[in-house]
All heavy atoms as TSV, in Angstrom:
chain	resi	resn	atom	element	x	y	z
A	1	MET	N	N	0.836	-1.174	0.000
A	1	MET	CA	C	0.000	0.000	0.000
A	1	MET	C	C	0.884	1.242	0.000
A	1	MET	O	O	1.769	1.379	0.832
A	1	MET	CB	C	-0.891	-0.018	1.234
A	1	MET	CG	C	-1.868	1.081	1.292
A	1	MET	SD	S	-3.078	0.561	2.508
A	1	MET	CE	C	-3.625	2.058	3.112
A	2	LYS	N	N	0.634	2.110	-0.955
A	2	LYS	CA	C	1.458	3.306	-1.095
A	2	LYS	C	C	0.970	4.401	-0.148
A	2	LYS	O	O	-0.220	4.687	-0.097
A	2	LYS	CB	C	1.404	3.794	-2.539
A	2	LYS	CG	C	2.297	4.952	-2.798
A	2	LYS	CD	C	2.242	5.347	-4.257
A	2	LYS	CE	C	3.146	6.539	-4.483
A	2	LYS	NZ	N	3.086	7.001	-5.859
A	3	GLN	N	N	1.911	4.960	0.569
A	3	GLN	CA	C	1.574	6.083	1.434
A	3	GLN	C	C	1.602	7.359	0.622
A	3	GLN	O	O	2.503	7.564	-0.193
A	3	GLN	CB	C	2.594	6.220	2.563
A	3	GLN	CG	C	2.205	5.509	3.810
A	3	GLN	CD	C	3.142	5.894	4.935
A	3	GLN	OE1	O	4.334	6.031	4.721
A	3	GLN	NE2	N	2.599	6.049	6.109
A	4	THR	N	N	0.622	8.192	0.840
A	4	THR	CA	C	0.621	9.474	0.141
A	4	THR	C	C	1.085	10.555	1.097
A	4	THR	O	O	0.615	10.643	2.224
A	4	THR	CB	C	-0.780	9.816	-0.398
A	4	THR	OG1	O	-1.691	9.838	0.690
A	4	THR	CG2	C	-1.237	8.814	-1.430
A	5	HIS	N	N	2.019	11.321	0.639
A	5	HIS	CA	C	2.546	12.438	1.407
A	5	HIS	C	C	2.156	13.711	0.700
A	5	HIS	O	O	2.400	13.867	-0.493
A	5	HIS	CB	C	4.077	12.364	1.515
A	5	HIS	CG	C	4.549	11.170	2.279
A	5	HIS	ND1	N	4.519	11.112	3.645
A	5	HIS	CD2	C	5.045	9.975	1.863
A	5	HIS	CE1	C	4.989	9.939	4.048
A	5	HIS	NE2	N	5.311	9.226	2.982
A	6	LYS	N	N	1.537	14.583	1.427
A	6	LYS	CA	C	1.142	15.864	0.846
A	6	LYS	C	C	2.326	16.815	0.940
A	6	LYS	O	O	2.669	17.277	2.016
A	6	LYS	CB	C	-0.054	16.456	1.587
A	6	LYS	CG	C	-1.337	15.738	1.327
A	6	LYS	CD	C	-1.866	16.130	-0.023
A	6	LYS	CE	C	-3.230	15.540	-0.243
A	6	LYS	NZ	N	-3.812	15.909	-1.490
A	7	ARG	N	N	2.965	17.010	-0.193
A	7	ARG	CA	C	4.042	17.991	-0.260
A	7	ARG	C	C	3.465	19.255	-0.865
A	7	ARG	O	O	2.739	19.186	-1.859
A	7	ARG	CB	C	5.183	17.510	-1.154
A	7	ARG	CG	C	5.992	16.405	-0.584
A	7	ARG	CD	C	7.208	16.140	-1.407
A	7	ARG	NE	N	6.860	16.013	-2.830
A	7	ARG	CZ	C	7.743	16.076	-3.818
A	7	ARG	NH1	N	9.003	16.264	-3.559
A	7	ARG	NH2	N	7.357	15.949	-5.064
A	8	PRO	N	N	3.801	20.384	-0.304
A	8	PRO	CA	C	3.307	21.616	-0.923
A	8	PRO	C	C	4.004	21.835	-2.265
A	8	PRO	O	O	5.179	21.522	-2.431
A	8	PRO	CB	C	3.703	22.703	0.075
A	8	PRO	CG	C	4.812	22.115	0.878
A	8	PRO	CD	C	4.605	20.627	0.875
A	9	LYS	N	N	3.244	22.315	-3.224
A	9	LYS	CA	C	3.830	22.617	-4.523
A	9	LYS	C	C	4.663	23.876	-4.402
A	9	LYS	O	O	4.304	24.791	-3.660
A	9	LYS	CB	C	2.737	22.841	-5.565
A	9	LYS	CG	C	2.003	21.603	-5.967
A	9	LYS	CD	C	1.021	21.920	-7.071
A	9	LYS	CE	C	0.321	20.670	-7.534
A	9	LYS	NZ	N	-0.611	20.956	-8.641
A	10	PRO	N	N	5.763	23.943	-5.128
A	10	PRO	CA	C	6.535	25.190	-5.136
A	10	PRO	C	C	5.669	26.319	-5.676
A	10	PRO	O	O	4.795	26.098	-6.522
A	10	PRO	CB	C	7.689	24.891	-6.089
A	10	PRO	CG	C	7.768	23.399	-6.175
A	10	PRO	CD	C	6.375	22.909	-5.947
A	11	ASN	N	N	5.898	27.497	-5.179
A	11	ASN	CA	C	5.214	28.701	-5.663
A	11	ASN	C	C	3.700	28.625	-5.498
A	11	ASN	O	O	2.950	29.160	-6.303
A	11	ASN	CB	C	5.599	28.984	-7.121
A	11	ASN	CG	C	7.094	29.032	-7.283
A	11	ASN	OD1	O	7.764	29.818	-6.631
A	11	ASN	ND2	N	7.624	28.171	-8.127
A	12	GLN	N	N	3.259	27.967	-4.427
A	12	GLN	CA	C	1.826	27.818	-4.196
A	12	GLN	C	C	1.151	29.177	-4.047
A	12	GLN	O	O	0.009	29.345	-4.458
A	12	GLN	CB	C	1.566	26.948	-2.960
A	12	GLN	CG	C	0.113	26.575	-2.778
A	12	GLN	CD	C	-0.430	25.746	-3.938
A	12	GLN	OE1	O	0.187	24.758	-4.343
A	12	GLN	NE2	N	-1.573	26.123	-4.478
A	13	ASP	N	N	1.866	30.158	-3.513
A	13	ASP	CA	C	1.273	31.491	-3.369
A	13	ASP	C	C	0.954	32.114	-4.729
A	13	ASP	O	O	-0.082	32.771	-4.888
A	13	ASP	CB	C	2.172	32.411	-2.553
A	13	ASP	CG	C	3.564	32.567	-3.147
A	13	ASP	OD1	O	4.046	31.638	-3.839
A	13	ASP	OD2	O	4.185	33.608	-2.915
A	14	ILE	N	N	1.797	31.863	-5.710
A	14	ILE	CA	C	1.541	32.371	-7.054
A	14	ILE	C	C	0.353	31.635	-7.668
A	14	ILE	O	O	-0.540	32.245	-8.259
A	14	ILE	CB	C	2.791	32.236	-7.946
A	14	ILE	CG1	C	3.890	33.167	-7.438
A	14	ILE	CG2	C	2.458	32.528	-9.416
A	14	ILE	CD1	C	5.224	32.998	-8.122
A	15	ARG	N	N	0.320	30.329	-7.498
A	15	ARG	CA	C	-0.797	29.533	-8.009
A	15	ARG	C	C	-2.116	30.002	-7.377
A	15	ARG	O	O	-3.130	30.140	-8.073
A	15	ARG	CB	C	-0.577	28.051	-7.714
A	15	ARG	CG	C	0.640	27.462	-8.406
A	15	ARG	CD	C	0.936	26.064	-7.828
A	15	ARG	NE	N	2.239	25.577	-8.202
A	15	ARG	CZ	C	2.486	24.899	-9.309
A	15	ARG	NH1	N	1.528	24.639	-10.153
A	15	ARG	NH2	N	3.704	24.481	-9.575
A	16	ASP	N	N	-2.089	30.245	-6.061
A	16	ASP	CA	C	-3.288	30.710	-5.357
A	16	ASP	C	C	-3.705	32.097	-5.835
A	16	ASP	O	O	-4.894	32.365	-5.992
A	16	ASP	CB	C	-3.049	30.742	-3.847
A	16	ASP	CG	C	-2.900	29.350	-3.240
A	16	ASP	OD1	O	-3.300	28.352	-3.887
A	16	ASP	OD2	O	-2.369	29.266	-2.119
A	17	ALA	N	N	-2.733	32.966	-6.051
A	17	ALA	CA	C	-3.040	34.328	-6.506
A	17	ALA	C	C	-3.726	34.300	-7.871
A	17	ALA	O	O	-4.683	35.049	-8.106
A	17	ALA	CB	C	-1.760	35.164	-6.570
A	18	ILE	N	N	-3.265	33.431	-8.756
A	18	ILE	CA	C	-3.898	33.318	-10.071
A	18	ILE	C	C	-5.308	32.754	-9.925
A	18	ILE	O	O	-6.250	33.249	-10.536
A	18	ILE	CB	C	-3.048	32.448	-11.026
A	18	ILE	CG1	C	-1.734	33.152	-11.354
A	18	ILE	CG2	C	-3.825	32.132	-12.310
A	18	ILE	CD1	C	-0.724	32.299	-12.096
A	19	GLN	N	N	-5.450	31.740	-9.091
A	19	GLN	CA	C	-6.755	31.112	-8.908
A	19	GLN	C	C	-7.776	32.094	-8.325
A	19	GLN	O	O	-8.943	32.075	-8.714
A	19	GLN	CB	C	-6.630	29.888	-8.008
A	19	GLN	CG	C	-7.908	29.075	-7.921
A	19	GLN	CD	C	-7.723	27.778	-7.157
A	19	GLN	OE1	O	-6.694	27.564	-6.512
A	19	GLN	NE2	N	-8.707	26.923	-7.217
A	20	LYS	N	N	-7.346	32.954	-7.421
A	20	LYS	CA	C	-8.244	33.920	-6.785
A	20	LYS	C	C	-8.497	35.151	-7.651
A	20	LYS	O	O	-9.424	35.900	-7.387
A	20	LYS	CB	C	-7.663	34.356	-5.440
A	20	LYS	CG	C	-7.659	33.250	-4.411
A	20	LYS	CD	C	-6.972	33.686	-3.136
A	20	LYS	CE	C	-6.848	32.525	-2.169
A	20	LYS	NZ	N	-6.079	32.880	-0.987
A	21	SER	N	N	-7.687	35.335	-8.674
A	21	SER	CA	C	-7.812	36.509	-9.531
A	21	SER	C	C	-8.752	36.219	-10.702
A	21	SER	O	O	-9.077	35.063	-10.966
A	21	SER	CB	C	-6.439	36.922	-10.067
A	21	SER	OG	O	-6.055	36.059	-11.118
A	22	PRO	N	N	-9.142	37.257	-11.415
A	22	PRO	CA	C	-10.005	37.048	-12.589
A	22	PRO	C	C	-9.228	36.741	-13.869
A	22	PRO	O	O	-9.810	36.719	-14.940
A	22	PRO	CB	C	-10.737	38.386	-12.708
A	22	PRO	CG	C	-9.761	39.385	-12.202
A	22	PRO	CD	C	-9.024	38.678	-11.088
A	23	VAL	N	N	-7.925	36.492	-13.747
A	23	VAL	CA	C	-7.114	36.228	-14.939
A	23	VAL	C	C	-6.796	34.743	-15.048
A	23	VAL	O	O	-6.848	34.003	-14.073
A	23	VAL	CB	C	-5.799	37.049	-14.958
A	23	VAL	CG1	C	-6.087	38.528	-14.978
A	23	VAL	CG2	C	-4.912	36.699	-13.793
A	24	PHE	N	N	-6.468	34.335	-16.251
A	24	PHE	CA	C	-6.107	32.951	-16.516
A	24	PHE	C	C	-4.584	32.819	-16.548
A	24	PHE	O	O	-3.867	33.781	-16.838
A	24	PHE	CB	C	-6.688	32.496	-17.861
A	24	PHE	CG	C	-8.184	32.530	-17.895
A	24	PHE	CD1	C	-8.841	33.491	-18.638
A	24	PHE	CD2	C	-8.938	31.607	-17.186
A	24	PHE	CE1	C	-10.229	33.533	-18.680
A	24	PHE	CE2	C	-10.320	31.639	-17.213
A	24	PHE	CZ	C	-10.971	32.602	-17.963
A	25	THR	N	N	-4.119	31.617	-16.299
A	25	THR	CA	C	-2.682	31.351	-16.301
A	25	THR	C	C	-2.046	31.730	-17.631
A	25	THR	O	O	-0.971	32.334	-17.662
A	25	THR	CB	C	-2.420	29.863	-15.997
A	25	THR	OG1	O	-3.039	29.534	-14.753
A	25	THR	CG2	C	-0.938	29.563	-15.915
A	26	TYR	N	N	-2.703	31.409	-18.729
A	26	TYR	CA	C	-2.118	31.721	-20.039
A	26	TYR	C	C	-2.000	33.226	-20.249
A	26	TYR	O	O	-1.089	33.682	-20.944
A	26	TYR	CB	C	-2.900	31.056	-21.175
A	26	TYR	CG	C	-4.217	31.710	-21.516
A	26	TYR	CD1	C	-4.273	32.752	-22.427
A	26	TYR	CD2	C	-5.397	31.282	-20.922
A	26	TYR	CE1	C	-5.481	33.360	-22.740
A	26	TYR	CE2	C	-6.607	31.871	-21.232
A	26	TYR	CZ	C	-6.646	32.911	-22.141
A	26	TYR	OH	O	-7.830	33.504	-22.448
A	27	GLU	N	N	-2.894	34.018	-19.639
A	27	GLU	CA	C	-2.809	35.474	-19.775
A	27	GLU	C	C	-1.594	36.017	-19.030
A	27	GLU	O	O	-0.928	36.935	-19.516
A	27	GLU	CB	C	-4.085	36.133	-19.253
A	27	GLU	CG	C	-5.297	35.816	-20.100
A	27	GLU	CD	C	-6.595	36.319	-19.510
A	27	GLU	OE1	O	-6.819	36.138	-18.285
A	27	GLU	OE2	O	-7.389	36.894	-20.270
A	28	VAL	N	N	-1.305	35.450	-17.874
A	28	VAL	CA	C	-0.115	35.856	-17.124
A	28	VAL	C	C	1.128	35.507	-17.936
A	28	VAL	O	O	2.037	36.328	-18.084
A	28	VAL	CB	C	-0.070	35.179	-15.730
A	28	VAL	CG1	C	1.218	35.536	-14.992
A	28	VAL	CG2	C	-1.290	35.561	-14.904
A	29	ALA	N	N	1.140	34.292	-18.488
A	29	ALA	CA	C	2.285	33.855	-19.299
A	29	ALA	C	C	2.489	34.776	-20.492
A	29	ALA	O	O	3.620	35.206	-20.766
A	29	ALA	CB	C	2.082	32.416	-19.761
A	30	GLU	N	N	1.410	35.102	-21.205
A	30	GLU	CA	C	1.514	35.984	-22.371
A	30	GLU	C	C	2.066	37.350	-21.976
A	30	GLU	O	O	2.903	37.916	-22.679
A	30	GLU	CB	C	0.152	36.144	-23.039
A	30	GLU	CG	C	-0.285	34.935	-23.823
A	30	GLU	CD	C	-1.687	35.077	-24.412
A	30	GLU	OE1	O	-2.353	36.115	-24.193
A	30	GLU	OE2	O	-2.118	34.134	-25.092
A	31	ALA	N	N	1.596	37.872	-20.852
A	31	ALA	CA	C	2.076	39.176	-20.389
A	31	ALA	C	C	3.563	39.133	-20.037
A	31	ALA	O	O	4.258	40.142	-20.156
A	31	ALA	CB	C	1.255	39.638	-19.190
A	32	LEU	N	N	4.027	37.969	-19.624
A	32	LEU	CA	C	5.449	37.797	-19.302
A	32	LEU	C	C	6.285	37.491	-20.540
A	32	LEU	O	O	7.510	37.427	-20.469
A	32	LEU	CB	C	5.625	36.676	-18.269
A	32	LEU	CG	C	5.040	36.943	-16.890
A	32	LEU	CD1	C	5.056	35.661	-16.056
A	32	LEU	CD2	C	5.783	38.055	-16.184
A	33	GLY	N	N	5.613	37.260	-21.662
A	33	GLY	CA	C	6.322	36.991	-22.908
A	33	GLY	C	C	6.780	35.561	-23.076
A	33	GLY	O	O	7.732	35.288	-23.806
A	34	ILE	N	N	6.099	34.629	-22.389
A	34	ILE	CA	C	6.445	33.212	-22.510
A	34	ILE	C	C	5.173	32.407	-22.747
A	34	ILE	O	O	4.060	32.911	-22.542
A	34	ILE	CB	C	7.190	32.679	-21.255
A	34	ILE	CG1	C	6.347	32.880	-19.984
A	34	ILE	CG2	C	8.548	33.334	-21.115
A	34	ILE	CD1	C	6.967	32.309	-18.724
A	35	SER	N	N	5.340	31.161	-23.166
A	35	SER	CA	C	4.175	30.309	-23.386
A	35	SER	C	C	3.622	29.834	-22.045
A	35	SER	O	O	4.326	29.835	-21.025
A	35	SER	CB	C	4.547	29.093	-24.242
A	35	SER	OG	O	5.292	28.168	-23.478
A	36	ALA	N	N	2.367	29.417	-22.057
A	36	ALA	CA	C	1.736	28.907	-20.838
A	36	ALA	C	C	2.486	27.682	-20.317
A	36	ALA	O	O	2.682	27.538	-19.102
A	36	ALA	CB	C	0.276	28.577	-21.095
A	37	ASN	N	N	2.911	26.813	-21.219
A	37	ASN	CA	C	3.645	25.615	-20.787
A	37	ASN	C	C	4.962	25.987	-20.118
A	37	ASN	O	O	5.329	25.398	-19.091
A	37	ASN	CB	C	3.906	24.686	-21.977
A	37	ASN	CG	C	2.651	23.970	-22.417
A	37	ASN	OD1	O	1.698	23.834	-21.666
A	37	ASN	ND2	N	2.652	23.512	-23.659
A	38	THR	N	N	5.675	26.930	-20.686
A	38	THR	CA	C	6.938	27.369	-20.091
A	38	THR	C	C	6.694	27.975	-18.718
A	38	THR	O	O	7.433	27.703	-17.763
A	38	THR	CB	C	7.644	28.382	-21.009
A	38	THR	OG1	O	7.903	27.743	-22.263
A	38	THR	CG2	C	8.945	28.883	-20.407
A	39	PHE	N	N	5.644	28.785	-18.599
A	39	PHE	CA	C	5.311	29.394	-17.319
A	39	PHE	C	C	5.045	28.319	-16.269
A	39	PHE	O	O	5.559	28.388	-15.144
A	39	PHE	CB	C	4.097	30.310	-17.482
A	39	PHE	CG	C	3.656	30.980	-16.215
A	39	PHE	CD1	C	4.485	31.851	-15.538
A	39	PHE	CD2	C	2.389	30.745	-15.701
A	39	PHE	CE1	C	4.080	32.476	-14.367
A	39	PHE	CE2	C	1.969	31.366	-14.540
A	39	PHE	CZ	C	2.817	32.220	-13.870
A	40	LEU	N	N	4.256	27.312	-16.621
A	40	LEU	CA	C	3.961	26.242	-15.675
A	40	LEU	C	C	5.206	25.449	-15.304
A	40	LEU	O	O	5.352	25.006	-14.156
A	40	LEU	CB	C	2.875	25.320	-16.242
A	40	LEU	CG	C	1.497	25.967	-16.363
A	40	LEU	CD1	C	0.539	25.053	-17.111
A	40	LEU	CD2	C	0.943	26.339	-15.005
A	41	LEU	N	N	6.125	25.287	-16.243
A	41	LEU	CA	C	7.389	24.620	-15.930
A	41	LEU	C	C	8.206	25.451	-14.942
A	41	LEU	O	O	8.816	24.907	-14.018
A	41	LEU	CB	C	8.199	24.362	-17.200
A	41	LEU	CG	C	7.665	23.267	-18.117
A	41	LEU	CD1	C	8.453	23.244	-19.426
A	41	LEU	CD2	C	7.723	21.917	-17.437
A	42	HIS	N	N	8.199	26.772	-15.108
A	42	HIS	CA	C	8.911	27.648	-14.168
A	42	HIS	C	C	8.340	27.523	-12.760
A	42	HIS	O	O	9.084	27.579	-11.778
A	42	HIS	CB	C	8.841	29.111	-14.613
A	42	HIS	CG	C	9.698	29.446	-15.789
A	42	HIS	ND1	N	11.054	29.247	-15.827
A	42	HIS	CD2	C	9.374	29.979	-16.990
A	42	HIS	CE1	C	11.537	29.641	-16.983
A	42	HIS	NE2	N	10.526	30.081	-17.721
A	43	LEU	N	N	7.029	27.338	-12.668
A	43	LEU	CA	C	6.388	27.246	-11.353
A	43	LEU	C	C	6.736	25.962	-10.612
A	43	LEU	O	O	6.486	25.854	-9.413
A	43	LEU	CB	C	4.865	27.370	-11.484
A	43	LEU	CG	C	4.326	28.732	-11.902
A	43	LEU	CD1	C	2.807	28.703	-11.942
A	43	LEU	CD2	C	4.815	29.838	-10.975
A	44	ARG	N	N	7.325	25.014	-11.288
A	44	ARG	CA	C	7.724	23.759	-10.635
A	44	ARG	C	C	8.922	23.935	-9.707
A	44	ARG	O	O	9.178	23.085	-8.854
A	44	ARG	CB	C	8.086	22.701	-11.668
A	44	ARG	CG	C	6.917	22.182	-12.436
A	44	ARG	CD	C	7.387	21.088	-13.362
A	44	ARG	NE	N	6.299	20.570	-14.172
A	44	ARG	CZ	C	6.440	19.608	-15.061
A	44	ARG	NH1	N	7.620	19.061	-15.261
A	44	ARG	NH2	N	5.407	19.203	-15.759
A	45	TYR	N	N	9.666	25.009	-9.909
A	45	TYR	CA	C	10.907	25.213	-9.162
A	45	TYR	C	C	10.859	26.525	-8.400
A	45	TYR	O	O	10.140	27.453	-8.775
A	45	TYR	CB	C	12.101	25.210	-10.128
A	45	TYR	CG	C	12.140	23.955	-10.962
A	45	TYR	CD1	C	11.635	23.940	-12.264
A	45	TYR	CD2	C	12.637	22.767	-10.433
A	45	TYR	CE1	C	11.640	22.766	-13.016
A	45	TYR	CE2	C	12.636	21.594	-11.180
A	45	TYR	CZ	C	12.142	21.602	-12.466
A	45	TYR	OH	O	12.141	20.451	-13.195
A	46	LYS	N	N	11.659	26.603	-7.365
A	46	LYS	CA	C	11.723	27.822	-6.560
A	46	LYS	C	C	12.205	28.975	-7.436
A	46	LYS	O	O	13.232	28.876	-8.101
A	46	LYS	CB	C	12.675	27.618	-5.387
A	46	LYS	CG	C	12.695	28.785	-4.440
A	46	LYS	CD	C	13.556	28.500	-3.228
A	46	LYS	CE	C	13.562	29.713	-2.328
A	46	LYS	NZ	N	14.342	29.471	-1.125
A	47	LEU	N	N	11.425	30.052	-7.410
A	47	LEU	CA	C	11.750	31.223	-8.222
A	47	LEU	C	C	12.570	32.226	-7.416
A	47	LEU	O	O	12.476	32.272	-6.182
A	47	LEU	CB	C	10.467	31.899	-8.703
A	47	LEU	CG	C	9.586	31.082	-9.640
A	47	LEU	CD1	C	8.245	31.766	-9.824
A	47	LEU	CD2	C	10.275	30.899	-10.978
A	48	SER	N	N	13.320	33.051	-8.113
A	48	SER	CA	C	14.068	34.114	-7.454
A	48	SER	C	C	13.082	35.159	-6.937
A	48	SER	O	O	11.963	35.275	-7.464
A	48	SER	CB	C	15.037	34.770	-8.434
A	48	SER	OG	O	14.309	35.511	-9.408
A	49	PRO	N	N	13.478	35.929	-5.940
A	49	PRO	CA	C	12.598	36.990	-5.441
A	49	PRO	C	C	12.197	37.983	-6.543
A	49	PRO	O	O	11.065	38.463	-6.565
A	49	PRO	CB	C	13.428	37.678	-4.364
A	49	PRO	CG	C	14.390	36.633	-3.901
A	49	PRO	CD	C	14.696	35.815	-5.124
A	50	GLU	N	N	13.106	38.246	-7.468
A	50	GLU	CA	C	12.812	39.167	-8.562
A	50	GLU	C	C	11.729	38.599	-9.476
A	50	GLU	O	O	10.801	39.303	-9.868
A	50	GLU	CB	C	14.076	39.486	-9.371
A	50	GLU	CG	C	15.150	40.221	-8.596
A	50	GLU	CD	C	16.000	39.307	-7.717
A	50	GLU	OE1	O	15.994	38.061	-7.910
A	50	GLU	OE2	O	16.659	39.839	-6.809
A	51	ALA	N	N	11.858	37.323	-9.825
A	51	ALA	CA	C	10.869	36.675	-10.694
A	51	ALA	C	C	9.513	36.605	-10.003
A	51	ALA	O	O	8.475	36.863	-10.618
A	51	ALA	CB	C	11.345	35.275	-11.084
A	52	ARG	N	N	9.518	36.280	-8.703
A	52	ARG	CA	C	8.271	36.218	-7.941
A	52	ARG	C	C	7.585	37.579	-7.942
A	52	ARG	O	O	6.372	37.676	-8.153
A	52	ARG	CB	C	8.535	35.798	-6.499
A	52	ARG	CG	C	9.125	34.429	-6.355
A	52	ARG	CD	C	9.432	34.119	-4.894
A	52	ARG	NE	N	8.193	33.876	-4.180
A	52	ARG	CZ	C	7.450	32.798	-4.327
A	52	ARG	NH1	N	7.824	31.864	-5.160
A	52	ARG	NH2	N	6.351	32.632	-3.654
A	53	GLY	N	N	8.348	38.618	-7.708
A	53	GLY	CA	C	7.802	39.969	-7.690
A	53	GLY	C	C	7.224	40.363	-9.036
A	53	GLY	O	O	6.148	40.969	-9.107
A	54	GLN	N	N	7.930	40.016	-10.101
A	54	GLN	CA	C	7.455	40.339	-11.453
A	54	GLN	C	C	6.142	39.614	-11.749
A	54	GLN	O	O	5.209	40.204	-12.297
A	54	GLN	CB	C	8.512	39.957	-12.488
A	54	GLN	CG	C	8.097	40.280	-13.909
A	54	GLN	CD	C	9.127	39.828	-14.934
A	54	GLN	OE1	O	9.988	38.998	-14.650
A	54	GLN	NE2	N	9.024	40.360	-16.133
A	55	ILE	N	N	6.058	38.351	-11.375
A	55	ILE	CA	C	4.839	37.575	-11.636
A	55	ILE	C	C	3.668	38.123	-10.825
A	55	ILE	O	O	2.569	38.315	-11.356
A	55	ILE	CB	C	5.073	36.078	-11.343
A	55	ILE	CG1	C	6.055	35.501	-12.355
A	55	ILE	CG2	C	3.750	35.316	-11.342
A	55	ILE	CD1	C	6.585	34.122	-12.004
A	56	MET	N	N	3.897	38.391	-9.540
A	56	MET	CA	C	2.814	38.908	-8.698
A	56	MET	C	C	2.356	40.290	-9.176
A	56	MET	O	O	1.159	40.588	-9.181
A	56	MET	CB	C	3.254	38.952	-7.230
A	56	MET	CG	C	3.487	37.569	-6.643
A	56	MET	SD	S	2.032	36.510	-6.691
A	56	MET	CE	C	1.460	36.688	-5.031
A	57	ALA	N	N	3.282	41.119	-9.609
A	57	ALA	CA	C	2.926	42.433	-10.139
A	57	ALA	C	C	2.122	42.291	-11.428
A	57	ALA	O	O	1.166	43.047	-11.665
A	57	ALA	CB	C	4.182	43.268	-10.379
A	58	THR	N	N	2.483	41.324	-12.252
A	58	THR	CA	C	1.756	41.078	-13.496
A	58	THR	C	C	0.337	40.609	-13.199
A	58	THR	O	O	-0.620	41.067	-13.829
A	58	THR	CB	C	2.498	40.034	-14.361
A	58	THR	OG1	O	3.801	40.536	-14.664
A	58	THR	CG2	C	1.753	39.737	-15.637
A	59	ILE	N	N	0.180	39.724	-12.224
A	59	ILE	CA	C	-1.155	39.259	-11.836
A	59	ILE	C	C	-1.994	40.438	-11.352
A	59	ILE	O	O	-3.155	40.588	-11.745
A	59	ILE	CB	C	-1.066	38.164	-10.744
A	59	ILE	CG1	C	-0.393	36.914	-11.298
A	59	ILE	CG2	C	-2.468	37.842	-10.190
A	59	ILE	CD1	C	0.019	35.909	-10.248
A	60	ALA	N	N	-1.418	41.288	-10.518
A	60	ALA	CA	C	-2.151	42.454	-10.000
A	60	ALA	C	C	-2.537	43.407	-11.128
A	60	ALA	O	O	-3.678	43.892	-11.178
A	60	ALA	CB	C	-1.299	43.173	-8.956
A	61	ARG	N	N	-1.608	43.666	-12.035
A	61	ARG	CA	C	-1.870	44.589	-13.145
A	61	ARG	C	C	-2.969	44.046	-14.054
A	61	ARG	O	O	-3.902	44.762	-14.426
A	61	ARG	CB	C	-0.587	44.820	-13.946
A	61	ARG	CG	C	-0.756	45.753	-15.138
A	61	ARG	CD	C	0.563	46.050	-15.827
A	61	ARG	NE	N	1.373	44.894	-16.142
A	61	ARG	CZ	C	1.201	44.111	-17.210
A	61	ARG	NH1	N	0.241	44.370	-18.063
A	61	ARG	NH2	N	1.998	43.090	-17.428
A	62	LEU	N	N	-2.887	42.775	-14.390
A	62	LEU	CA	C	-3.896	42.168	-15.250
A	62	LEU	C	C	-5.253	42.106	-14.558
A	62	LEU	O	O	-6.290	42.291	-15.202
A	62	LEU	CB	C	-3.465	40.770	-15.685
A	62	LEU	CG	C	-2.284	40.686	-16.638
A	62	LEU	CD1	C	-1.884	39.226	-16.860
A	62	LEU	CD2	C	-2.592	41.352	-17.961
A	63	SER	N	N	-5.249	41.860	-13.275
A	63	SER	CA	C	-6.506	41.801	-12.519
A	63	SER	C	C	-7.232	43.128	-12.567
A	63	SER	O	O	-8.446	43.173	-12.785
A	63	SER	CB	C	-6.242	41.409	-11.060
A	63	SER	OG	O	-5.770	40.089	-10.982
A	64	LYS	N	N	-6.488	44.209	-12.375
A	64	LYS	CA	C	-7.100	45.540	-12.435
A	64	LYS	C	C	-7.664	45.817	-13.824
A	64	LYS	O	O	-8.742	46.373	-13.964
A	64	LYS	CB	C	-6.081	46.612	-12.068
A	64	LYS	CG	C	-5.738	46.642	-10.608
A	64	LYS	CD	C	-4.714	47.708	-10.309
A	64	LYS	CE	C	-4.278	47.634	-8.862
A	64	LYS	NZ	N	-3.203	48.575	-8.566
A	65	LYS	N	N	-6.929	45.404	-14.832
A	65	LYS	CA	C	-7.352	45.619	-16.211
A	65	LYS	C	C	-8.626	44.814	-16.521
A	65	LYS	O	O	-9.562	45.309	-17.123
A	65	LYS	CB	C	-6.224	45.210	-17.156
A	65	LYS	CG	C	-6.477	45.485	-18.607
A	65	LYS	CD	C	-5.236	45.112	-19.411
A	65	LYS	CE	C	-5.457	45.303	-20.888
A	65	LYS	NZ	N	-4.276	44.917	-21.673
A	66	VAL	N	N	-8.641	43.555	-16.079
A	66	VAL	CA	C	-9.770	42.666	-16.352
A	66	VAL	C	C	-11.016	43.080	-15.578
A	66	VAL	O	O	-12.125	43.015	-16.090
A	66	VAL	CB	C	-9.397	41.191	-16.017
A	66	VAL	CG1	C	-10.607	40.297	-16.000
A	66	VAL	CG2	C	-8.373	40.687	-17.012
A	67	GLU	N	N	-10.838	43.538	-14.345
A	67	GLU	CA	C	-11.991	43.921	-13.527
A	67	GLU	C	C	-12.775	45.076	-14.143
A	67	GLU	O	O	-13.955	45.220	-13.890
A	67	GLU	CB	C	-11.548	44.260	-12.105
A	67	GLU	CG	C	-11.158	43.015	-11.329
A	67	GLU	CD	C	-10.486	43.319	-9.999
A	67	GLU	OE1	O	-10.196	44.498	-9.706
A	67	GLU	OE2	O	-10.259	42.359	-9.229
A	68	GLY	N	N	-12.132	45.849	-14.981
A	68	GLY	CA	C	-12.797	46.949	-15.632
A	68	GLY	C	C	-13.413	46.592	-16.977
A	68	GLY	O	O	-13.954	47.422	-17.673
A	69	SER	N	N	-13.323	45.295	-17.364
A	69	SER	CA	C	-13.871	44.868	-18.654
A	69	SER	C	C	-14.930	43.794	-18.440
A	69	SER	O	O	-15.211	43.392	-17.331
A	69	SER	CB	C	-12.748	44.321	-19.542
A	69	SER	OG	O	-12.292	43.081	-19.054
A	70	ALA	N	N	-15.480	43.318	-19.504
A	70	ALA	CA	C	-16.498	42.266	-19.440
A	70	ALA	C	C	-15.857	40.902	-19.617
A	70	ALA	O	O	-16.316	40.068	-20.386
A	70	ALA	CB	C	-17.549	42.508	-20.507
A	71	HIS	N	N	-14.799	40.621	-18.908
A	71	HIS	CA	C	-14.046	39.376	-19.002
A	71	HIS	C	C	-14.827	38.250	-18.337
A	71	HIS	O	O	-15.336	38.407	-17.250
A	71	HIS	CB	C	-12.692	39.569	-18.301
A	71	HIS	CG	C	-11.746	38.439	-18.518
A	71	HIS	ND1	N	-11.664	37.382	-17.663
A	71	HIS	CD2	C	-10.821	38.218	-19.474
A	71	HIS	CE1	C	-10.726	36.556	-18.089
A	71	HIS	NE2	N	-10.212	37.051	-19.183
A	72	GLU	N	N	-14.901	37.147	-18.970
A	72	GLU	CA	C	-15.611	35.983	-18.415
A	72	GLU	C	C	-14.613	34.884	-18.160
A	72	GLU	O	O	-13.841	34.539	-18.941
A	72	GLU	CB	C	-16.683	35.496	-19.381
A	72	GLU	CG	C	-17.805	36.483	-19.511
A	72	GLU	CD	C	-18.740	36.520	-18.308
A	72	GLU	OE1	O	-18.995	35.471	-17.724
A	72	GLU	OE2	O	-19.172	37.605	-17.950
């Protein structure tokens, strides 16, 4: 019987911020100038403080932009 261990995913705060925001993961990736797949690969590993800040700022900026539109 295999034991399951709940390990937290790296960058869970970024994943949570995207989930709670009105933006999609691919929109964050596009704003960063990378593909969605590349962005998700980056989230697998610990990011530098600079990269984390850039991603969180992008999520905030896109959220403000989307909240003012008819985004579904």
